[in-house]
N, CA, C and O atoms as a MOPAC input file, in Angstrom:
PM7 MOZYME 1SCF
protein

 N     -4.98700 1    -2.67200 1    -4.18700 1
 C     -3.80000 1    -1.92600 1    -3.78700 1
 C     -3.08900 1    -1.48000 1    -5.05400 1
 O     -2.56500 1    -2.32300 1    -5.78200 1
 N     -3.05100 1    -0.17500 1    -5.34500 1
 C     -2.37700 1     0.28500 1    -6.56100 1
 C     -0.91200 1    -0.13700 1    -6.58400 1
 O     -0.21800 1    -0.07900 1    -5.56900 1
 N     -0.46000 1    -0.55700 1    -7.74900 1
 C      0.90500 1    -1.04400 1    -7.89700 1
 C      1.52800 1    -0.43000 1    -9.14200 1
 O      0.84000 1    -0.16400 1   -10.12700 1
 N      2.81300 1    -0.21100 1    -9.08800 1
 C      3.54200 1     0.20500 1   -10.27300 1
 C      4.97400 1    -0.27500 1   -10.13100 1
 O      5.44000 1    -0.56900 1    -9.03000 1
 N      5.66400 1    -0.34900 1   -11.26000 1
 C      7.03800 1    -0.81400 1   -11.27000 1
 C      7.95200 1     0.32100 1   -11.69100 1
 O      7.62800 1     1.10600 1   -12.58100 1
 N      9.10300 1     0.39100 1   -11.03400 1
 C     10.16300 1     1.31700 1   -11.41200 1
 C     11.46700 1     0.53200 1   -11.38600 1
 O     11.90800 1     0.07700 1   -10.33100 1
 N     12.07500 1     0.37800 1   -12.55100 1
 C     13.29000 1    -0.42300 1   -12.70300 1
 C     13.07100 1    -1.79600 1   -12.07300 1
 O     12.15700 1    -2.51900 1   -12.47200 1
 N     13.91100 1    -2.17100 1   -11.07900 1
 C     13.80100 1    -3.52700 1   -10.51200 1
 C     12.81200 1    -3.61200 1    -9.35100 1
 O     12.61500 1    -4.69100 1    -8.79100 1
 N     12.19100 1    -2.50100 1    -8.98500 1
 C     11.29600 1    -2.48600 1    -7.82200 1
 C      9.83200 1    -2.42700 1    -8.23200 1
 O      9.47300 1    -1.82100 1    -9.24200 1
 N      8.99800 1    -3.07000 1    -7.42400 1
 C      7.54400 1    -2.92500 1    -7.53700 1
 C      7.07400 1    -2.23500 1    -6.26600 1
 O      7.41200 1    -2.65800 1    -5.16000 1
 N      6.30500 1    -1.18500 1    -6.42500 1
 C      5.75700 1    -0.44300 1    -5.29600 1
 C      4.26400 1    -0.69100 1    -5.18500 1
 O      3.55000 1    -0.72100 1    -6.18800 1
 N      3.80400 1    -0.86800 1    -3.96900 1
 C      2.38500 1    -1.06000 1    -3.66100 1
 C      1.96300 1     0.04900 1    -2.71700 1
 O      2.57700 1     0.24600 1    -1.66800 1
 N      0.92000 1     0.76900 1    -3.08500 1
 C      0.41400 1     1.83300 1    -2.22600 1
 C     -0.65100 1     1.26400 1    -1.30100 1
 O     -1.71500 1     0.84000 1    -1.75100 1
 N     -0.36100 1     1.25600 1    -0.01600 1
 C     -1.32200 1     0.78300 1     0.98600 1
 C     -2.29700 1     1.89900 1     1.29500 1
 O     -2.03900 1     2.73700 1     2.15900 1
 N     -3.42800 1     1.91000 1     0.58400 1
 C     -4.36400 1     3.02800 1     0.69500 1
 C     -5.75700 1     2.61500 1     1.15800 1
 O     -6.65400 1     3.45700 1     1.18600 1
 N     -5.97000 1     1.35500 1     1.52100 1
 C     -7.31400 1     0.96800 1     1.94000 1
 C     -7.48400 1     0.95500 1     3.44600 1
 O     -8.57900 1     0.68000 1     3.93600 1
 N     -6.42200 1     1.24600 1     4.19700 1
 C     -6.52300 1     1.49500 1     5.63300 1
 C     -5.28200 1     2.27000 1     6.05800 1
 O     -4.26100 1     2.26000 1     5.37000 1
 N     -5.38400 1     2.93100 1     7.18800 1
 C     -4.24900 1     3.66700 1     7.73300 1
 C     -3.68900 1     2.89500 1     8.91600 1
 O     -4.43200 1     2.25400 1     9.66000 1
 N     -2.37500 1     2.96100 1     9.08600 1
 C     -1.71900 1     2.18500 1    10.14000 1
 C     -0.55100 1     2.99000 1    10.69800 1
 O     -0.00200 1     3.86000 1    10.02100 1
 N     -0.17600 1     2.68600 1    11.94800 1
 C      1.04500 1     3.28400 1    12.46200 1
 C      2.23200 1     2.64800 1    11.73100 1
 O      2.06700 1     1.68400 1    10.98400 1
 N      3.42400 1     3.19600 1    11.95400 1
 C      4.58300 1     2.73800 1    11.20000 1
 C      4.84100 1     1.23600 1    11.39400 1
 O      5.18200 1     0.53800 1    10.43900 1
 N      4.68100 1     0.74800 1    12.61000 1
 C      4.96800 1    -0.66100 1    12.91300 1
 C      3.95100 1    -1.59900 1    12.25700 1
 O      4.32100 1    -2.64200 1    11.71900 1
 N      2.67100 1    -1.22500 1    12.30600 1
 C      1.64600 1    -2.05000 1    11.65200 1
 C      1.80200 1    -2.01300 1    10.13800 1
 O      1.56900 1    -3.01800 1     9.46600 1
 N      2.19200 1    -0.86800 1     9.59900 1
 C      2.44200 1    -0.77700 1     8.16000 1
 C      3.59400 1    -1.70100 1     7.77200 1
 O      3.51100 1    -2.42500 1     6.78000 1
 N      4.66900 1    -1.67100 1     8.56200 1
 C      5.81000 1    -2.55900 1     8.29800 1
 C      5.39100 1    -4.01900 1     8.40600 1
 O      5.79600 1    -4.84700 1     7.59000 1
 N      4.58100 1    -4.33500 1     9.41200 1
 C      4.09100 1    -5.70400 1     9.59300 1
 C      3.25100 1    -6.13900 1     8.39600 1
 O      3.40400 1    -7.25900 1     7.90900 1
 N      2.37400 1    -5.27300 1     7.92100 1
 C      1.52400 1    -5.59800 1     6.77800 1
 C      2.37700 1    -5.90300 1     5.55600 1
 O      2.16200 1    -6.90900 1     4.88100 1
 N      3.34600 1    -5.03700 1     5.26900 1
 C      4.21000 1    -5.27000 1     4.11400 1
 C      4.94200 1    -6.60500 1     4.25100 1
 O      4.99600 1    -7.38000 1     3.29600 1
 N      5.50700 1    -6.88100 1     5.43400 1
 C      6.24800 1    -8.13700 1     5.64700 1
 C      5.33900 1    -9.35100 1     5.50700 1
 O      5.74100 1   -10.36400 1     4.93400 1
 N      4.12200 1    -9.25800 1     6.02400 1
 C      3.16600 1   -10.36400 1     5.92200 1
 C      2.92000 1   -10.72500 1     4.46100 1
 O      2.68600 1   -11.88600 1     4.12900 1
 N      2.97600 1    -9.72800 1     3.60500 1
 C      2.73100 1    -9.94600 1     2.17700 1
 C      4.02600 1   -10.08500 1     1.37900 1
 O      4.02800 1    -9.92000 1     0.15900 1
 N      5.12700 1   -10.38900 1     2.06800 1
 C      6.38800 1   -10.67900 1     1.39900 1
 C      7.11300 1    -9.45800 1     0.87100 1
 O      7.92100 1    -9.56000 1    -0.05200 1
 N      6.82700 1    -8.30300 1     1.45400 1
 C      7.45000 1    -7.06200 1     1.01100 1
 C      8.04800 1    -6.34500 1     2.22000 1
 O      8.05000 1    -6.88200 1     3.32800 1
 N      8.55500 1    -5.13300 1     2.00400 1
 C      9.06300 1    -4.24900 1     3.05300 1
 C      8.45300 1    -2.87800 1     2.84400 1
 O      7.98800 1    -2.56700 1     1.74800 1
 N      8.44900 1    -2.05300 1     3.88000 1
 C      8.18400 1    -0.64200 1     3.63600 1
 C      9.26100 1    -0.15700 1     2.66800 1
 O     10.40400 1    -0.61100 1     2.71900 1
 N      8.89000 1     0.75800 1     1.79800 1
 C      9.76900 1     1.16500 1     0.70300 1
 C     10.94800 1     2.01600 1     1.15100 1
 O     10.88500 1     2.72100 1     2.15800 1
 N     12.01700 1     1.93400 1     0.38300 1
 C     13.17500 1     2.81300 1     0.51500 1
 C     13.36900 1     3.51200 1    -0.82700 1
 O     12.99400 1     2.97800 1    -1.87100 1
 N     13.95100 1     4.69600 1    -0.79600 1
 C     14.15200 1     5.48200 1    -2.01200 1
 C     15.63400 1     5.78900 1    -2.13000 1
 O     16.24900 1     6.28400 1    -1.18500 1
 N     16.21200 1     5.49300 1    -3.30000 1
 C     17.65700 1     5.64200 1    -3.43800 1
 C     18.09100 1     6.70600 1    -4.42800 1
 O     19.29100 1     6.90000 1    -4.62300 1
 N     17.14300 1     7.41200 1    -5.06800 1
 C     17.54400 1     8.45300 1    -6.02200 1
 C     16.41700 1     9.46100 1    -6.21100 1
 O     15.25900 1     9.19100 1    -5.89300 1
 N     16.77900 1    10.62200 1    -6.73400 1
 C     15.76900 1    11.64100 1    -7.03600 1
 C     14.79800 1    11.12600 1    -8.09200 1
 O     13.59500 1    11.37100 1    -8.00700 1
 N     15.31800 1    10.41800 1    -9.08000 1
 C     14.47600 1     9.86800 1   -10.14600 1
 C     13.43400 1     8.90000 1    -9.56600 1
 O     12.25900 1     8.94800 1    -9.93000 1
 N     13.87500 1     8.04000 1    -8.67600 1
 C     12.96100 1     7.09300 1    -8.04400 1
 C     11.92900 1     7.83300 1    -7.18600 1
 O     10.74600 1     7.49400 1    -7.20100 1
 N     12.37700 1     8.83400 1    -6.44600 1
 C     11.47800 1     9.64300 1    -5.62800 1
 C     10.42900 1    10.32900 1    -6.50400 1
 O      9.24500 1    10.34100 1    -6.16700 1
 N     10.86700 1    10.90000 1    -7.62900 1
 C      9.95400 1    11.59900 1    -8.53200 1
 C      8.92900 1    10.64600 1    -9.13700 1
 O      7.75700 1    10.99800 1    -9.26600 1
 N      9.35900 1     9.45100 1    -9.50600 1
 C      8.44300 1     8.45700 1   -10.08800 1
 C      7.39700 1     8.03400 1    -9.05300 1
 O      6.21400 1     7.91200 1    -9.37100 1
 N      7.83900 1     7.81400 1    -7.82500 1
 C      6.91200 1     7.44200 1    -6.75500 1
 C      5.90900 1     8.56400 1    -6.51900 1
 O      4.71100 1     8.31000 1    -6.39700 1
 N      6.38700 1     9.79100 1    -6.45500 1
 C      5.49000 1    10.93700 1    -6.25900 1
 C      4.47900 1    11.03800 1    -7.40700 1
 O      3.29100 1    11.26200 1    -7.17400 1
 N      4.95000 1    10.87400 1    -8.63100 1
 C      4.07300 1    10.95100 1    -9.80100 1
 C      2.95000 1     9.91600 1    -9.70200 1
 O      1.78600 1    10.22700 1    -9.95400 1
 N      3.30700 1     8.69400 1    -9.33700 1
 C      2.30600 1     7.63200 1    -9.23900 1
 C      1.30900 1     7.90600 1    -8.11200 1
 O      0.10800 1     7.69700 1    -8.28200 1
 N      1.79900 1     8.37000 1    -6.97100 1
 C      0.91300 1     8.68700 1    -5.84700 1
 C     -0.06800 1     9.78200 1    -6.25900 1
 O     -1.26100 1     9.68700 1    -5.96900 1
 N      0.42300 1    10.81100 1    -6.92600 1
 C     -0.46100 1    11.88800 1    -7.41500 1
 C     -1.47100 1    11.35100 1    -8.42900 1
 O     -2.65600 1    11.67700 1    -8.36300 1
 N     -0.99400 1    10.51900 1    -9.37700 1
 C     -1.87400 1     9.97600 1   -10.41300 1
 C     -2.99300 1     9.12800 1    -9.82900 1
 O     -4.08700 1     9.07100 1   -10.39100 1
 N     -2.72900 1     8.46500 1    -8.70100 1
 C     -3.76800 1     7.67000 1    -8.04200 1
 C     -4.67300 1     8.53600 1    -7.16800 1
 O     -5.61400 1     8.02300 1    -6.56100 1
 N     -4.40100 1     9.84900 1    -7.09300 1
 C     -5.25600 1    10.76900 1    -6.35700 1
 C     -4.92700 1    10.93100 1    -4.88800 1
 O     -5.77000 1    11.38400 1    -4.11200 1
 N     -3.71000 1    10.56700 1    -4.48800 1
 C     -3.32000 1    10.62000 1    -3.08200 1
 C     -2.19700 1    11.62400 1    -2.81500 1
 O     -1.47000 1    11.48300 1    -1.83100 1
 N     -2.04600 1    12.62400 1    -3.66500 1
 C     -0.94200 1    13.56000 1    -3.57200 1
 C     -0.92600 1    14.43000 1    -2.32500 1
 O      0.10600 1    15.02000 1    -2.00600 1
 N     -2.04300 1    14.52400 1    -1.61300 1
 C     -2.09500 1    15.33500 1    -0.39000 1
 C     -2.04200 1    14.48000 1     0.87900 1
 O     -2.17000 1    15.00700 1     1.98400 1
 N     -1.85700 1    13.17600 1     0.72800 1
 C     -1.84000 1    12.25900 1     1.86600 1
 C     -0.42000 1    12.06100 1     2.40000 1
 O      0.55700 1    12.51700 1     1.80400 1
 N     -0.33500 1    11.37900 1     3.52300 1
 C      0.93600 1    10.98500 1     4.13100 1
 C      1.16100 1     9.50400 1     3.80100 1
 O      0.20500 1     8.73300 1     3.71600 1
 N      2.42100 1     9.11100 1     3.61500 1
 C      2.77000 1     7.71700 1     3.33500 1
 C      4.02900 1     7.33400 1     4.10200 1
 O      5.06700 1     7.98300 1     3.97400 1
 N      3.93000 1     6.27700 1     4.89800 1
 C      5.11300 1     5.75300 1     5.58500 1
 C      6.08800 1     5.16700 1     4.58400 1
 O      5.69300 1     4.55100 1     3.59400 1
 N      7.38200 1     5.37000 1     4.86000 1
 C      8.48900 1     4.73500 1     4.16200 1
 C      9.26000 1     3.93600 1     5.21500 1
 O      8.90000 1     3.97800 1     6.39200 1
 N     10.30500 1     3.21300 1     4.82500 1
 C     11.01100 1     2.37100 1     5.80100 1
 C     12.05500 1     3.13000 1     6.61300 1
 O     12.61300 1     2.57100 1     7.55700 1
 N     12.33200 1     4.38300 1     6.27600 1
 C     13.36300 1     5.14200 1     6.97900 1
 C     12.99400 1     5.45200 1     8.42100 1
 O     11.83600 1     5.73000 1     8.73400 1
 N     13.99600 1     5.40100 1     9.29400 1
 C     13.79700 1     5.77000 1    10.70100 1
 C     15.14700 1     5.99200 1    11.36600 1
 O     16.19400 1     5.62100 1    10.83600 1
 N     15.09100 1     6.61100 1    12.54800 1
 C     16.30000 1     6.76200 1    13.36200 1
 C     16.05100 1     6.17600 1    14.75200 1
 O     16.53600 1     6.69800 1    15.75600 1
 N     15.29900 1     5.09900 1    14.79300 1
 C     14.95800 1     4.45300 1    16.06200 1
 C     16.18600 1     3.89600 1    16.77400 1
 O     16.23100 1     3.88700 1    18.00400 1
 N     17.17300 1     3.43400 1    16.02800 1
 C     18.36300 1     2.83600 1    16.64900 1
 C     19.28200 1     3.88700 1    17.26200 1
 O     19.86000 1     3.67700 1    18.32800 1
 N     19.40900 1     5.02900 1    16.56700 1
 C     20.29400 1     6.09000 1    17.04900 1
 C     19.75600 1     7.42800 1    16.55700 1
 O     19.70100 1     7.68200 1    15.35400 1
 N     19.36500 1     8.26900 1    17.48600 1
 C     18.76200 1     9.55300 1    17.14500 1
 C     19.64000 1    10.34100 1    16.17500 1
 O     20.83800 1    10.52200 1    16.38900 1
 N     18.99500 1    10.80600 1    15.09400 1
 C     19.69200 1    11.61600 1    14.10900 1
 C     20.41000 1    10.83900 1    13.02600 1
 O     20.92200 1    11.43400 1    12.07800 1
 N     20.45900 1     9.51300 1    13.14600 1
 C     21.12300 1     8.67200 1    12.15100 1
 C     20.07200 1     7.81500 1    11.45500 1
 O     19.73800 1     6.72200 1    11.91100 1
 N     19.55900 1     8.33200 1    10.34400 1
 C     18.49800 1     7.64000 1     9.61800 1
 C     19.05900 1     6.51600 1     8.75900 1
 O     20.12900 1     6.63300 1     8.16100 1
 N     18.30100 1     5.42200 1     8.71600 1
 C     18.63900 1     4.29800 1     7.84800 1
 C     17.34400 1     3.71600 1     7.31500 1
 O     16.26200 1     3.98200 1     7.83800 1
 N     17.47300 1     2.91500 1     6.26600 1
 C     16.32000 1     2.22300 1     5.68900 1
 C     16.14800 1     0.88300 1     6.39300 1
 O     17.02500 1     0.02200 1     6.32100 1
 N     15.03800 1     0.71000 1     7.06400 1
 C     14.76900 1    -0.56400 1     7.74300 1
 C     14.70800 1    -1.70300 1     6.72400 1
 O     15.07000 1    -2.83600 1     7.04300 1
 N     14.25700 1    -1.41700 1     5.51700 1
 C     14.11500 1    -2.45700 1     4.49300 1
 C     15.45600 1    -3.04400 1     4.07300 1
 O     15.52700 1    -4.21400 1     3.69600 1
 N     16.52600 1    -2.24200 1     4.13300 1
 C     17.83500 1    -2.71600 1     3.67500 1
 C     18.88100 1    -2.70400 1     4.77500 1
 O     19.91200 1    -3.36600 1     4.65400 1
 N     18.63100 1    -1.95800 1     5.85300 1
 C     19.62100 1    -1.79300 1     6.90700 1
 C     20.69600 1    -0.77600 1     6.56500 1
 O     21.64000 1    -0.58800 1     7.33300 1
 N     20.56300 1    -0.12100 1     5.42500 1
 C     21.59000 1     0.80900 1     4.96300 1
 C     21.26200 1     2.24900 1     5.33900 1
 O     20.09100 1     2.61800 1     5.42900 1
 N     22.29600 1     3.06400 1     5.55900 1
 C     22.05100 1     4.49100 1     5.80400 1
 C     21.53900 1     5.16000 1     4.52800 1
 O     21.71000 1     4.63800 1     3.42600 1
 N     20.91700 1     6.30700 1     4.69500 1
 C     20.41400 1     7.05900 1     3.54500 1
 C     21.58700 1     7.57700 1     2.73000 1
 O     22.51300 1     8.17100 1     3.28200 1
 N     21.55600 1     7.35700 1     1.42400 1
 C     22.57900 1     7.90800 1     0.53800 1
 C     22.00000 1     9.03500 1    -0.30300 1
 O     22.74800 1     9.81600 1    -0.89200 1
 N     20.69300 1     9.12400 1    -0.36500 1
 C     19.97200 1    10.19700 1    -1.04100 1
 C     18.91900 1    10.68100 1    -0.05800 1
 O     18.31400 1     9.87100 1     0.64400 1
 N     18.68700 1    11.99500 1     0.00500 1
 C     17.64500 1    12.51900 1     0.88000 1
 C     16.78800 1    13.53500 1     0.14100 1
 O     17.23600 1    14.16700 1    -0.81500 1
 N     15.56500 1    13.68100 1     0.59100 1
 C     14.62200 1    14.61700 1    -0.00400 1
 C     13.73300 1    15.20400 1     1.10100 1
 O     12.50800 1    15.21700 1     0.97600 1
 N     14.35600 1    15.68500 1     2.17700 1
 C     13.62700 1    16.18200 1     3.33400 1
 C     12.92000 1    17.50200 1     3.02600 1
 O     13.40800 1    18.30600 1     2.23200 1
 N     11.77800 1    17.71100 1     3.65600 1
 C     11.15000 1    19.02800 1     3.67200 1
 C     12.10800 1    19.98900 1     4.36700 1
 O     12.95300 1    19.55500 1     5.15000 1
 N     11.99000 1    21.27900 1     4.09400 1
 C     12.81900 1    22.28900 1     4.74300 1
 C     12.67700 1    22.16600 1     6.25800 1
 O     11.56700 1    22.05900 1     6.77900 1
 N     13.81200 1    22.18200 1     6.96100 1
 C     13.79800 1    22.10000 1     8.41900 1
 C     13.62400 1    20.70800 1     8.99100 1
 O     13.54400 1    20.54200 1    10.20800 1
 N     13.56400 1    19.70500 1     8.12800 1
 C     13.39800 1    18.32700 1     8.58300 1
 C     14.69600 1    17.55100 1     8.37100 1
 O     15.50000 1    17.93700 1     7.52300 1
 N     14.91900 1    16.49200 1     9.09900 1
 C     14.10800 1    16.01600 1    10.23100 1
 C     14.34800 1    16.88700 1    11.47200 1
 O     15.47200 1    17.31400 1    11.73500 1
 N     13.28200 1    17.13800 1    12.22200 1
 C     13.40600 1    18.02900 1    13.37600 1
 C     13.16200 1    17.34000 1    14.71700 1
 O     13.29500 1    17.97400 1    15.76400 1
 N     12.80900 1    16.05600 1    14.70400 1
 C     12.59400 1    15.28200 1    15.92800 1
 C     11.67600 1    16.01100 1    16.91500 1
 O     11.96200 1    16.08800 1    18.11000 1
 N     10.58100 1    16.53800 1    16.39500 1
 C      9.61200 1    17.24200 1    17.23600 1
 C      9.17400 1    16.35200 1    18.38700 1
 O      8.96500 1    15.15200 1    18.20600 1
 N      9.03500 1    16.93900 1    19.57200 1
 C      8.57300 1    16.19100 1    20.74900 1
 C      7.14900 1    16.63400 1    21.07200 1
 O      6.88100 1    17.82100 1    21.25800 1
 N      6.23700 1    15.65300 1    21.13700 1
 C      4.83000 1    15.91200 1    21.43100 1
 C      4.60700 1    15.99500 1    22.93800 1
 O      5.45400 1    15.57200 1    23.72400 1
 N      3.45700 1    16.54300 1    23.33100 1
 C      3.12000 1    16.66400 1    24.74900 1
 C      3.17500 1    15.31600 1    25.46200 1
 O      3.45900 1    15.25100 1    26.65800 1
 N      2.90200 1    14.23900 1    24.72100 1
 C      2.93800 1    12.88900 1    25.29300 1
 C      4.36500 1    12.42100 1    25.57200 1
 O      4.56600 1    11.41300 1    26.24900 1
 N      5.35900 1    13.15200 1    25.05000 1
 C      6.75100 1    12.74500 1    25.19100 1
 C      7.27700 1    12.01300 1    23.96900 1
 O      8.48500 1    11.82600 1    23.82400 1
 N      6.36400 1    11.59600 1    23.08200 1
 C      6.79700 1    10.88500 1    21.88100 1
 C      7.54600 1    11.83100 1    20.95100 1
 O      7.15700 1    12.98500 1    20.77200 1
 N      8.62000 1    11.32500 1    20.36700 1
 C      9.41200 1    12.08800 1    19.41600 1
 C      9.19800 1    11.52700 1    18.01500 1
 O      8.63200 1    10.44800 1    17.84100 1
 N      9.65900 1    12.27500 1    17.02900 1
 C      9.49700 1    11.86100 1    15.63400 1
 C     10.71600 1    11.04400 1    15.19700 1
 O     11.82800 1    11.56500 1    15.10300 1
 N     10.48600 1     9.76200 1    14.93200 1
 C     11.57200 1     8.86200 1    14.56200 1
 C     11.31700 1     8.06800 1    13.28200 1
 O     12.20500 1     7.34700 1    12.82500 1
 N     10.13100 1     8.18300 1    12.69700 1
 C      9.79500 1     7.39600 1    11.51200 1
 C      9.55600 1     8.32200 1    10.32300 1
 O      9.03500 1     9.42600 1    10.48300 1
 N      9.93500 1     7.87200 1     9.14200 1
 C      9.91500 1     8.69800 1     7.94800 1
 C      8.63600 1     8.51100 1     7.13700 1
 O      8.15000 1     7.39900 1     6.93100 1
 N      8.11300 1     9.65400 1     6.68500 1
 C      6.94300 1     9.64400 1     5.81900 1
 C      7.18200 1    10.55000 1     4.62100 1
 O      8.03800 1    11.43500 1     4.64800 1
 N      6.40800 1    10.30900 1     3.57200 1
 C      6.30100 1    11.23800 1     2.44900 1
 C      5.10000 1    12.11700 1     2.74100 1
 O      4.05500 1    11.62200 1     3.16300 1
 N      5.24000 1    13.44000 1     2.51600 1
 C      4.14400 1    14.35500 1     2.82600 1
 C      4.31200 1    15.63300 1     2.03100 1
 O      5.40200 1    16.20200 1     1.97900 1
 N      3.23200 1    16.08400 1     1.41000 1
 C      3.21800 1    17.34500 1     0.67000 1
 C      2.84500 1    18.45100 1     1.65100 1
 O      1.74500 1    19.00100 1     1.58700 1
 N      3.74900 1    18.77100 1     2.54600 1
 C      3.48900 1    19.69800 1     3.64700 1
 C      3.17400 1    21.10500 1     3.17600 1
 O      2.24200 1    21.73400 1     3.67600 1
 N      3.94200 1    21.60400 1     2.22000 1
 C      3.82300 1    23.01300 1     1.86000 1
 C      3.55900 1    23.24700 1     0.37300 1
 O      3.88700 1    24.30300 1    -0.16700 1
 N      2.96700 1    22.25500 1    -0.27600 1
 C      2.61300 1    22.39800 1    -1.68200 1
 C      3.77900 1    22.29000 1    -2.64200 1
 O      3.63800 1    22.62200 1    -3.81900 1
 N      4.93500 1    21.83100 1    -2.16500 1
 C      6.11900 1    21.69400 1    -3.01100 1
 C      6.37800 1    20.24800 1    -3.40300 1
 O      7.48400 1    19.90000 1    -3.81600 1
 N      5.36500 1    19.41300 1    -3.27400 1
 C      5.49700 1    18.01400 1    -3.64900 1
 C      5.75300 1    17.12300 1    -2.44900 1
 O      5.95400 1    17.60100 1    -1.33200 1
 N      5.74300 1    15.82400 1    -2.69500 1
 C      5.95800 1    14.85200 1    -1.62500 1
 C      7.42600 1    14.84400 1    -1.23800 1
 O      8.28400 1    14.39000 1    -1.99500 1
 N      7.69100 1    15.34700 1    -0.06400 1
 C      9.04400 1    15.36300 1     0.48000 1
 C      9.05300 1    14.54300 1     1.76100 1
 O      8.00300 1    14.09300 1     2.22300 1
 N     10.21400 1    14.35100 1     2.32600 1
 C     10.35800 1    13.51800 1     3.50800 1
 C     10.14900 1    14.32900 1     4.77300 1
 O     10.50700 1    15.50400 1     4.85300 1
 N      9.56200 1    13.66900 1     5.75600 1
 C      9.31100 1    14.27900 1     7.05200 1
 C      9.49100 1    13.20500 1     8.11300 1
 O      9.11500 1    12.05200 1     7.90100 1
 N     10.06500 1    13.57500 1     9.25200 1
 C     10.05500 1    12.64100 1    10.37000 1
 C      8.75800 1    12.87500 1    11.13500 1
 O      8.33200 1    14.01400 1    11.32500 1
 N      8.14700 1    11.80000 1    11.56300 1
 C      6.85200 1    11.87500 1    12.23400 1
 C      6.82800 1    10.87300 1    13.37900 1
 O      7.66800 1     9.97700 1    13.46200 1
 N      5.85000 1    11.04400 1    14.25900 1
 C      5.67700 1    10.09100 1    15.35500 1
 C      5.29700 1     8.73300 1    14.76900 1
 O      4.38000 1     8.64600 1    13.95200 1
 N      5.98300 1     7.69100 1    15.17300 1
 C      5.73900 1     6.35200 1    14.63000 1
 C      4.32300 1     5.85900 1    14.91600 1
 O      3.83400 1     4.95100 1    14.24400 1
 N      3.66400 1     6.45400 1    15.91200 1
 C      2.30400 1     6.03800 1    16.26300 1
 C      1.24300 1     6.66500 1    15.35700 1
 O      0.08500 1     6.24900 1    15.38200 1
 N      1.62900 1     7.66000 1    14.55700 1
 C      0.70900 1     8.32000 1    13.63800 1
 C      0.16100 1     7.29800 1    12.64800 1
 O      0.92600 1     6.50800 1    12.09400 1
 N     -1.14000 1     7.29900 1    12.41700 1
 C     -1.73500 1     6.34300 1    11.48500 1
 C     -1.96600 1     7.00200 1    10.14000 1
 O     -2.67400 1     8.00300 1    10.02900 1
 N     -1.35700 1     6.42000 1     9.12300 1
 C     -1.47800 1     6.94500 1     7.77000 1
 C     -1.30400 1     5.82800 1     6.75900 1
 O     -1.13400 1     4.66300 1     7.12000 1
 N     -1.35000 1     6.19900 1     5.48200 1
 C     -1.11500 1     5.22900 1     4.41700 1
 C      0.37300 1     4.86500 1     4.38100 1
 O      1.16300 1     5.39400 1     5.16300 1
 N      0.74700 1     3.97100 1     3.48300 1
 C      2.12800 1     3.50100 1     3.44700 1
 C      2.47500 1     2.97600 1     2.06000 1
 O      1.59100 1     2.70100 1     1.24800 1
 N      3.77000 1     2.84200 1     1.80000 1
 C      4.25700 1     2.30700 1     0.53600 1
 C      5.06900 1     1.05600 1     0.82900 1
 O      6.05500 1     1.09800 1     1.56500 1
 N      4.64100 1    -0.06200 1     0.24100 1
 C      5.40000 1    -1.31600 1     0.33100 1
 C      6.23000 1    -1.46400 1    -0.94600 1
 O      5.90800 1    -0.89000 1    -1.98600 1
 N      7.28400 1    -2.23300 1    -0.84100 1
 C      8.18600 1    -2.45800 1    -1.97100 1
 C      8.54300 1    -3.92100 1    -2.06400 1
 O      8.80800 1    -4.57600 1    -1.05600 1
 N      8.54700 1    -4.43900 1    -3.30600 1
 C      8.98400 1    -5.81300 1    -3.56600 1
 C      9.98900 1    -5.76700 1    -4.70100 1
 O      9.85600 1    -4.96100 1    -5.62100 1
 N     10.98500 1    -6.62100 1    -4.63900 1
 C     11.93700 1    -6.70300 1    -5.74600 1
 C     11.28000 1    -7.48100 1    -6.88400 1
 O     10.61700 1    -8.49300 1    -6.65800 1
 N     11.47200 1    -7.00100 1    -8.09100 1
 C     10.84500 1    -7.63300 1    -9.26300 1
 C     11.56900 1    -8.92400 1    -9.62700 1
 O     11.18800 1    -9.59600 1   -10.58500 1

């Protein structure tokens, strides 16, 4: 599992299997970590740089952000705090509703339009890679 440190945080890229948001969160917790939260542009840029350097710049990655408790009010599950910094793709979050009725409530990093890894709300059941975070 690729790992890197940024200031007081250690990030682990979960890239050897894909999981829905809940299984990704469970995996991180089982290993004493949380799905990652991002608190600044600098931190976001460092995470993106590392993901690209490991060759995963076109993939999706779960983060801990979601609006499961209250639609439209995103918070970091890892800390319980509301977002103080955001880096959404244009037009996001849009809470798209799928034919199944599922809506987009979980946050991912995704290079949707070639402008770098930005935030997107996605269906929590979507299986993708993920980023875990541990305090150093």
